[in-house]
Every structure is written in C-alpha cells, then in structure tokens.
C-alpha positions as CSV (number, residue, x, y, z in Angstrom):
1,M,-109.9,53.1,-69.2
2,I,-111.3,52.1,-65.7
3,S,-112.9,54.1,-63.2
4,A,-112.8,52.2,-60.2
5,F,-110.6,49.2,-58.9
6,F,-111.6,46.5,-56.2
7,I,-110.9,43.4,-54.7
8,F,-113.8,41.3,-52.9
9,N,-113.7,37.9,-50.9
10,Q,-115.7,35.0,-51.5
11,K,-118.6,36.5,-49.4
12,G,-118.9,39.9,-51.5
13,E,-117.2,41.8,-48.6
14,V,-114.9,44.8,-49.9
15,L,-111.4,44.4,-49.2
16,I,-109.8,47.1,-51.3
17,S,-111.5,49.8,-52.9
18,R,-110.4,52.8,-54.9
19,L,-112.3,55.3,-57.1
20,F,-110.4,57.1,-60.0
21,R,-113.0,58.8,-61.9
22,Q,-116.1,60.8,-60.7
23,D,-118.6,59.0,-63.0
24,L,-118.8,56.2,-60.3
25,K,-119.9,55.8,-57.0
26,R,-118.8,53.5,-54.1
27,S,-122.1,51.7,-54.2
28,I,-121.3,50.3,-57.5
29,S,-119.3,47.5,-55.5
30,D,-123.0,46.2,-54.2
31,V,-124.0,45.6,-58.3
32,F,-121.2,43.5,-58.4
33,R,-121.5,41.5,-55.5
34,I,-125.1,40.8,-56.4
35,Q,-124.8,40.3,-60.0
36,V,-121.6,38.2,-60.0
37,I,-120.6,36.7,-56.7
38,S,-124.1,36.0,-55.9
39,N,-125.2,34.6,-59.0
40,P,-123.4,31.1,-59.7
41,D,-124.8,31.1,-63.4
42,V,-122.3,33.8,-64.4
43,R,-119.5,32.6,-65.9
44,S,-117.9,35.2,-68.0
45,P,-114.9,37.2,-66.8
46,I,-116.7,40.3,-68.3
47,I,-120.2,41.4,-67.5
48,T,-122.1,44.9,-68.8
49,L,-125.0,46.2,-66.9
50,G,-126.4,49.0,-68.7
51,S,-123.6,51.4,-69.3
52,T,-121.4,49.9,-66.9
53,S,-118.9,47.1,-67.4
54,F,-117.2,45.0,-65.0
55,F,-113.8,43.0,-65.7
56,H,-113.0,40.3,-63.0
57,V,-110.4,37.9,-62.4
58,R,-110.7,35.2,-59.7
59,I,-107.8,33.9,-58.0
60,N,-107.5,31.9,-55.1
61,N,-110.5,33.3,-52.9
62,V,-110.5,36.8,-54.1
63,Y,-112.0,38.8,-57.1
64,V,-109.8,41.4,-59.0
65,V,-112.1,43.7,-60.2
66,G,-111.8,46.6,-62.7
67,V,-115.5,48.7,-63.4
68,T,-115.4,51.1,-66.3
69,K,-118.1,53.1,-67.9
70,C,-116.5,54.1,-71.5
71,N,-115.7,51.6,-74.2
72,A,-112.3,50.4,-72.7
73,S,-110.0,47.6,-74.3
74,A,-110.8,44.3,-72.7
75,A,-107.4,43.2,-73.4
76,L,-105.7,46.3,-71.9
77,V,-108.1,46.0,-68.8
78,F,-107.2,42.7,-68.5
79,E,-103.5,43.0,-68.8
80,F,-103.6,45.6,-66.0
81,L,-105.1,43.3,-63.8
82,Y,-103.2,40.2,-64.3
83,R,-100.0,42.6,-64.0
84,F,-101.1,43.7,-60.8
85,I,-101.8,39.8,-59.6
86,T,-97.7,39.8,-60.7
87,I,-96.9,42.5,-58.8
88,S,-98.7,41.7,-55.7
89,R,-97.1,38.2,-55.6
90,S,-93.7,39.7,-56.1
91,Y,-94.1,41.6,-52.8
92,F,-95.9,39.1,-50.4
93,S,-95.7,35.8,-52.7
94,K,-99.5,34.8,-52.6
95,L,-102.5,36.9,-53.5
96,D,-105.5,35.8,-51.4
97,E,-107.9,37.1,-48.5
98,E,-105.2,36.8,-45.6
99,S,-102.5,38.2,-47.4
100,V,-104.5,41.5,-48.6
101,K,-106.1,42.0,-45.4
102,N,-102.0,41.8,-43.8
103,N,-100.7,44.2,-47.0
104,F,-103.8,46.6,-47.2
105,V,-101.5,49.7,-46.7
106,L,-98.9,48.2,-49.6
107,I,-101.9,47.5,-52.0
108,Y,-102.9,51.1,-51.7
109,E,-99.6,52.3,-52.0
110,L,-99.2,50.0,-55.4
111,L,-102.2,51.4,-56.7
112,D,-101.3,54.8,-56.6
113,E,-97.8,54.1,-58.2
114,I,-99.3,51.7,-61.1
115,I,-102.4,53.7,-62.2
116,D,-103.4,57.1,-62.3
117,F,-107.0,58.5,-63.3
118,G,-107.7,55.1,-64.3
119,F,-104.4,54.7,-66.6
120,P,-101.6,52.3,-66.3
121,Q,-98.5,53.7,-65.5
122,N,-95.1,52.3,-64.3
123,S,-95.9,48.5,-63.4
124,E,-92.2,47.2,-63.7
125,I,-91.6,45.2,-60.9
126,D,-88.0,46.3,-60.1
127,T,-88.6,49.9,-60.4
128,L,-91.3,49.6,-57.8
129,K,-89.5,47.8,-55.4
130,M,-86.8,50.7,-55.4
131,Y,-89.0,53.0,-53.6
132,I,-92.2,51.0,-52.2
133,T,-90.5,48.6,-50.1
134,T,-91.6,47.0,-47.0
135,E,-87.9,46.3,-45.6
136,S,-86.5,48.4,-42.8
137,I,-86.0,52.5,-42.9
138,K,-82.9,53.6,-44.8
139,S,-80.4,56.3,-44.0
140,E,-81.4,59.7,-45.6
141,M,-78.0,59.4,-47.7
142,A,-79.3,56.1,-49.1
143,V,-82.6,57.4,-49.6
144,R,-81.2,60.5,-51.7
145,E,-79.1,58.1,-54.0
146,D,-82.2,55.9,-54.5
147,S,-84.5,59.1,-55.3
148,S,-82.0,60.3,-58.2
149,K,-81.9,56.8,-59.5
150,I,-85.7,56.5,-59.6
151,T,-85.8,59.8,-61.1
152,I,-83.7,58.6,-64.1
153,Q,-85.4,55.5,-64.5
154,A,-88.7,56.5,-64.2
155,T,-88.2,59.2,-66.7
156,G,-85.7,57.5,-69.0
157,A,-86.1,55.3,-72.0
158,T,-85.2,52.0,-70.1
159,S,-87.5,51.8,-67.1
160,W,-87.1,48.1,-67.2
161,R,-83.3,48.3,-66.0
162,R,-81.1,50.0,-63.4
163,S,-77.9,51.3,-64.9
164,D,-75.5,50.0,-61.7
165,V,-76.2,46.4,-62.4
166,K,-73.0,44.6,-61.9
167,Y,-71.7,40.8,-62.4
168,R,-68.2,39.2,-62.1
169,K,-69.2,37.0,-65.1
170,N,-71.2,38.5,-67.7
171,E,-73.2,35.7,-69.6
172,A,-76.7,35.7,-71.4
173,F,-78.5,32.6,-72.0
174,V,-81.4,32.4,-74.7
175,D,-83.8,29.5,-75.1
176,V,-86.2,28.6,-78.0
177,I,-88.9,26.7,-76.7
178,E,-91.6,25.1,-79.0
179,T,-94.7,23.1,-78.2
180,V,-96.1,20.9,-81.2
181,N,-99.5,20.5,-81.5
182,L,-100.6,17.9,-84.0
183,L,-103.8,16.1,-85.4
184,M,-103.3,13.3,-87.8
185,S,-105.8,11.5,-89.3
186,K,-105.6,7.5,-89.5
187,E,-104.7,7.5,-93.0
188,G,-101.7,9.9,-92.3
189,A,-102.8,13.1,-93.6
190,V,-101.8,16.2,-91.2
191,L,-105.3,17.7,-90.1
192,R,-103.9,20.2,-87.9
193,A,-100.1,20.9,-87.4
194,D,-99.0,24.2,-85.3
195,V,-96.2,25.4,-83.3
196,D,-96.5,27.8,-80.2
197,G,-92.9,29.2,-79.4
198,Q,-91.5,31.4,-77.2
199,I,-88.0,32.8,-76.9
200,L,-86.8,33.1,-73.1
201,M,-83.9,35.2,-72.0
202,R,-81.5,35.3,-68.7
203,A,-79.6,38.2,-69.0
204,Y,-76.5,38.4,-66.5
205,L,-74.9,41.4,-67.6
206,S,-73.2,44.6,-66.5
207,G,-74.2,48.0,-67.1
208,T,-77.0,49.0,-69.8
209,P,-75.5,46.8,-72.7
210,E,-77.1,46.8,-75.8
211,C,-78.1,42.9,-77.2
212,K,-78.7,41.9,-80.9
213,F,-79.4,38.4,-82.4
214,G,-80.7,37.7,-85.7
215,L,-83.2,35.2,-86.8
216,N,-83.3,32.9,-90.1
217,D,-82.7,35.1,-93.4
218,K,-85.9,33.6,-95.0
219,L,-88.3,34.8,-92.5
220,V,-91.9,35.6,-93.4
221,L,-94.1,37.5,-90.9
222,Q,-98.4,37.5,-90.4
223,K,-98.8,36.1,-93.9
224,R,-102.4,37.2,-95.6
225,G,-103.5,35.3,-98.5
226,D,-101.3,35.5,-101.4
227,Q,-99.7,39.0,-100.4
228,V,-96.8,37.0,-99.6
229,A,-94.7,35.0,-102.0
230,K,-93.8,31.9,-100.3
231,S,-90.1,30.5,-100.7
232,D,-88.7,27.1,-100.3
233,G,-87.4,26.4,-96.5
234,A,-89.0,29.6,-95.3
235,V,-90.2,30.2,-91.7
236,E,-93.3,31.7,-91.7
237,L,-94.6,33.1,-88.3
238,D,-97.8,34.3,-86.9
239,D,-98.9,36.3,-84.0
240,C,-95.8,37.6,-83.0
241,Q,-95.3,39.6,-79.5
242,F,-92.1,41.2,-78.1
243,H,-91.2,42.2,-74.9
244,Q,-91.4,46.2,-74.8
245,C,-87.4,46.4,-74.6
246,V,-87.5,45.2,-78.3
247,R,-86.7,48.0,-80.8
248,L,-89.3,47.1,-83.4
249,G,-88.0,49.0,-86.4
250,K,-85.1,46.9,-86.6
251,F,-86.9,44.1,-86.5
252,D,-89.2,45.0,-89.6
253,S,-86.1,46.2,-91.6
254,D,-83.1,43.4,-91.2
255,R,-84.9,40.7,-89.1
256,S,-82.3,41.3,-86.3
257,I,-84.1,41.9,-82.7
258,S,-82.1,44.8,-80.8
259,F,-82.9,45.6,-77.2
260,I,-81.4,46.7,-73.8
261,P,-82.5,43.4,-71.4
262,P,-84.2,43.6,-68.3
263,D,-81.9,42.1,-65.7
264,G,-82.5,38.6,-64.8
265,E,-85.0,36.3,-66.9
266,F,-87.5,37.4,-68.9
267,E,-89.9,36.4,-72.3
268,L,-88.3,38.1,-75.0
269,M,-90.8,37.0,-77.7
270,R,-93.8,34.6,-78.3
271,Y,-94.9,33.4,-81.8
272,R,-97.0,31.0,-83.6
273,S,-96.4,29.0,-86.9
274,T,-98.8,27.3,-88.6
275,S,-96.5,26.4,-92.2
276,N,-94.1,24.2,-93.1
277,I,-93.9,22.2,-89.4
278,N,-91.0,19.6,-89.3
279,L,-93.0,16.9,-87.5
280,P,-90.4,15.2,-85.1
281,F,-92.2,11.7,-84.8
282,R,-94.3,9.6,-87.5
283,L,-96.7,7.0,-86.5
284,Q,-97.8,3.9,-88.3
285,T,-100.7,2.0,-86.7
286,H,-102.5,-0.8,-87.2
287,V,-105.4,-1.9,-85.0
288,T,-107.9,-4.8,-85.8
289,E,-110.5,-6.3,-84.0
290,P,-110.1,-10.1,-85.1
291,S,-113.1,-11.3,-82.7
292,K,-115.2,-9.7,-79.8
293,S,-112.9,-10.6,-77.4
294,K,-109.6,-9.3,-78.8
295,V,-108.0,-6.3,-79.9
296,E,-104.5,-6.5,-81.7
297,Y,-102.2,-3.6,-82.1
298,T,-98.9,-2.9,-83.9
299,I,-97.7,0.6,-83.3
300,H,-94.5,1.5,-85.4
301,L,-92.8,4.8,-84.2
302,K,-90.3,6.7,-86.2
303,A,-88.1,9.7,-85.2
304,S,-87.7,11.8,-88.3
305,F,-85.2,14.3,-86.8
306,D,-81.6,14.3,-87.3
307,P,-79.5,10.9,-86.0
308,K,-77.1,13.3,-84.0
309,L,-79.9,14.5,-82.1
310,N,-82.0,12.4,-79.1
311,A,-85.6,12.7,-77.9
312,N,-85.9,12.3,-74.0
313,N,-88.7,11.1,-72.0
314,V,-90.9,9.8,-75.3
315,V,-94.3,8.6,-73.6
316,L,-96.9,7.0,-75.8
317,R,-100.7,6.8,-74.8
318,I,-102.6,4.1,-76.7
319,P,-106.0,3.9,-75.7
320,T,-107.9,0.5,-75.1
321,P,-111.7,-0.4,-75.2
322,L,-113.7,0.2,-72.0
323,N,-114.0,-3.4,-71.3
324,T,-110.3,-4.5,-71.7
325,T,-109.4,-7.1,-69.0
326,G,-105.7,-7.5,-69.6
327,V,-103.1,-6.5,-71.9
328,Q,-99.8,-8.4,-73.2
329,A,-97.5,-5.9,-75.0
330,K,-94.0,-6.5,-76.5
331,V,-91.6,-3.8,-77.4
332,G,-88.2,-3.8,-78.7
333,V,-87.1,-0.2,-77.1
334,G,-88.2,1.0,-73.5
335,K,-91.2,-0.6,-71.7
336,A,-94.7,-0.8,-72.1
337,K,-97.4,-1.6,-69.6
338,Y,-101.4,-1.4,-69.3
339,V,-102.9,1.3,-67.1
340,P,-106.6,0.1,-66.4
341,G,-107.6,3.2,-64.4
342,D,-106.7,5.2,-67.7
343,N,-107.8,2.5,-70.3
344,V,-104.7,2.9,-72.0
345,I,-101.5,1.3,-72.9
346,V,-98.4,3.6,-71.4
347,W,-95.1,3.1,-73.5
348,K,-92.1,4.8,-72.4
349,I,-88.7,5.4,-74.3
350,P,-86.2,7.3,-71.7
351,R,-84.1,8.2,-74.9
352,L,-84.6,7.6,-78.7
353,Q,-82.0,8.9,-81.4
354,G,-82.8,10.6,-84.5
355,A,-83.9,8.3,-87.4
356,Q,-84.4,5.4,-85.1
357,E,-87.4,3.4,-85.7
358,C,-89.2,0.9,-83.0
359,T,-92.3,-1.1,-83.0
360,L,-94.9,-2.0,-80.2
361,T,-97.0,-5.2,-80.8
362,A,-99.7,-5.8,-78.0
363,E,-103.0,-7.7,-77.6
364,A,-105.9,-6.8,-75.5
365,D,-108.3,-9.1,-74.1
366,L,-111.9,-7.8,-73.8
367,A,-114.7,-9.1,-71.2
368,A,-118.1,-10.3,-72.8
369,T,-120.8,-7.7,-72.8
370,T,-124.4,-8.1,-73.4
371,H,-124.9,-4.6,-74.9
372,R,-121.6,-4.2,-77.3
373,Q,-121.2,-0.3,-78.0
374,A,-119.0,0.9,-80.7
375,W,-115.4,1.6,-79.6
376,S,-114.7,5.5,-80.3
377,R,-111.1,4.9,-80.7
378,P,-109.4,8.2,-78.9
379,P,-106.1,9.3,-80.8
380,I,-102.7,8.1,-79.6
381,Q,-101.1,10.8,-77.6
382,V,-97.1,11.4,-78.0
383,D,-95.2,13.0,-75.4
384,F,-91.7,14.3,-75.8
385,S,-88.8,16.7,-75.7
386,V,-86.0,17.1,-78.5
387,V,-83.4,19.3,-77.6
388,M,-81.6,21.5,-80.4
389,F,-84.4,21.0,-82.5
390,T,-87.1,23.3,-83.7
391,A,-90.3,22.2,-85.6
392,S,-90.7,25.5,-86.9
393,G,-87.2,25.5,-88.3
394,L,-86.4,29.2,-86.5
395,L,-82.8,29.4,-85.6
396,V,-80.6,32.1,-84.0
397,R,-78.0,33.1,-86.5
398,F,-76.2,35.4,-84.2
399,L,-76.0,36.9,-80.5
400,K,-73.9,39.9,-80.1
401,V,-73.4,42.2,-76.9
402,F,-72.5,45.8,-77.0
403,E,-71.6,47.8,-73.9
404,K,-69.5,50.9,-73.5
405,S,-66.8,49.3,-71.1
406,G,-66.2,46.5,-74.0
407,Y,-66.0,43.7,-71.7
408,N,-66.5,40.1,-72.8
409,S,-69.6,38.2,-72.4
410,V,-70.3,34.4,-72.8
411,K,-73.6,33.7,-74.9
412,W,-75.5,30.4,-74.8
413,V,-78.4,29.3,-77.2
414,R,-80.6,26.2,-76.8
415,Y,-83.2,24.8,-78.4
416,L,-86.2,22.5,-77.3
417,S,-89.1,21.3,-79.0
418,K,-91.7,19.2,-76.8
419,A,-95.3,18.0,-76.6
420,N,-97.7,17.4,-73.5
421,G,-100.6,15.9,-74.9
422,S,-100.9,18.1,-77.8
423,Y,-99.4,15.5,-80.3
424,Q,-102.3,13.2,-81.4
425,I,-102.7,10.5,-84.2
426,R,-106.0,8.8,-84.9
427,F,-106.3,5.2,-85.5
C-alpha cells in the first residue's frame, strides 16, 4: 500500500507528514513540491517518477498526498484519500490549510488509527468518534464503558454499528433514485440510453436488526455477450456496488439484500443499467428555416409513463441561433420565454401528468449578418423528476426487519427518476 502520507498547502509547505515504511525518506516531499505543485502543466492526479508514485487530491487550498514505491492499486489509494477527507470533514467540517493547522494533533491521532504500516484499518466515522474525541474529558467509569464497547465493535463483524442504539419509533426509509441519460437523433433513433441509480437508506432502528429486501424476480447482473439468456421484462444491471454491510452470498443466490444497517443515512447500493430503459418522455421536433431571418419551431412533448403518476419541474431548453433578436412562443401548458444570454427558449412545466401531451410553437427572428455561418443546432435538453417511477424497471419486492426483541417497524419505499441536463434530443 502507501509508504508515506502528506498534506501540503498551495505554497508547497508540508503541513502533515507521516512515514509508514523505511523505503522512503522525508525529503521525498521536496520532489512532490517541485514536480507537481510548482509545475502548472501537471494535471494528472497520479505521477510516477522512477519507482515512486505520487497520488494526490486537491481540495480547497491543500493537497492530500499518498506516496508509494510498490505497485499499489490506484483505486484503493484514492479510496483511502477520499475516506480521510470525509473523516476530516466529520470532525472539523472543512478541510483547508487553517483547519489542518488548528487540528494537526487530531489529524495525527486519526492517522494512527485509520492506517497501520501503510494499510488502511478501521475508517468508520462512528467508531472513530467513540475514542477520538475533541469533547471534554470523560469520567473514568464512562471511559471504561466506552472502552468495552470499542473492543466489541473493533473486533466484531459489525464495525459500522453500535449495539446500544435506541429509538422510540423504529422506521426504515428506502429511496431508489435514478438519473436518466439519453441522446436521441433527430430521426428518433436512440443513440445512447442508460441509467445511473443508487439505493439510499435511512435506518432509525433500535438494537442490531437484520434488514432484508428483495428486488425484481427477473434480474440479470453483469451481462457479458450472449452468455446470459435475455428474457422479456428482465432488468439488467451493470457495475453493481454495495455497502460493506451487505451479505453478498445471499444476493447472488436469491436476489435479496440482507444486511445489518449502519445507524442513520447511508448509500446501500449503486448500479448502472444500459438495457430495456423506459424513457419517461418522447419528443417530436419540427424546426425549419423558411428564410434567412426566421426560424420556426414546433416541439411536441409526450409523457410516456403511467397516467396515475406526475412529473414535476419539467424544463425544456431549446437552442436558438446566435444571431437571434427575439422569439414569440406559444404553449398550451406551462410558460415559455426566450433567454438571450444562453441563446435558448426555456419551457417550464411545473406539473405534467402521465400520458399527457403538450406542444410549443415558436418563431425566432434573426439579425442580418455579413457572413452567415451554419447553425450547429445543439440538442434540446429536458430536465424533470418523476416520483414512483424507475426508468430501469428496478422494483423493491419486499422489505423486512428482524430484531431479537421483536418490535414492529414502519417501512417506506420511494422511487425517483430525474434528469439534469443529461436527457438530450437532437433536431
């Protein structure tokens, strides 16, 4: 893994320095200062000089750097660096030069706990805060009790959760959030369509409960060529990533996710889908240039999801030529206006019911130019959010909570599909 860890300021001064192995000397920090900080041409977060590799993350006005002489996994090194940044923010909210100088004793204490001989150890924030604290000094009895809890938590199988968590009302919230990415040609052919999804959970449950929820029966993971037989209505997921609390063996066998959740909010799963995407909106465009001084638009929008559902904050950004002087737009639903600073017609629909159709007609007046340039026609962008709809088709079949005391819990599942500039249609 890594042989040294440094934090530099923008001037190249060393704020934090810790060597974990004997294969590097402290003077290696001068190499990073000269080759990276003083060199404006360096843009890569990884630089290798001889047999030494420098991995750095620049945040605010400091550089967080890991140095290694072995063939370490770059993904693992950056995961550790970003994890250190997250831990630092949980202690002093912002990681910058001033906060590093004010909390350097705490940072060294954190480094001693989260990394040993260059290998990451316990990096769970809740566990670290039990015995690395900036609060007032506790009594000897309280320290003994916390020490016993730390021992159980550090050596047990659930380092991400304490066993003495208690709530008056036991609740579990599951949010399935998907971002739809689309690029469609002017003929209506889908050039690219995929979904980036994540399952977020907020667990307010007493004790150490075991949660279990199942996904679609027809679920295909990591398809490779024709090795997996496709079936109609199957949900195909790629690049699945799970929180460390998930028991992967049970997921592989029956597609159910079983885990003991951390307390509070966390990301349970992240996934990507590139097949069988349900597009929530269809767009038909007819844009003509009847003369050199005029462009006519007819944009027809149709919501292709269930009529019982509604889309909120639907925004269409329709590009206009650079020499546009004014636009007259008419819409049956929502409001449309021309934004000259961005050269777009912005059509806003606060609420749109499923299967509903609406049309925009507009006429753009163009200024006369000496040298007429061809209009590149950037794609139309559609932003939206649809509650209780998943473009990938992913559904939660059940959600159960098991705890030895047998208490009743309230479970909630919510779905949200959205797009922020990633849903584009050419015209």
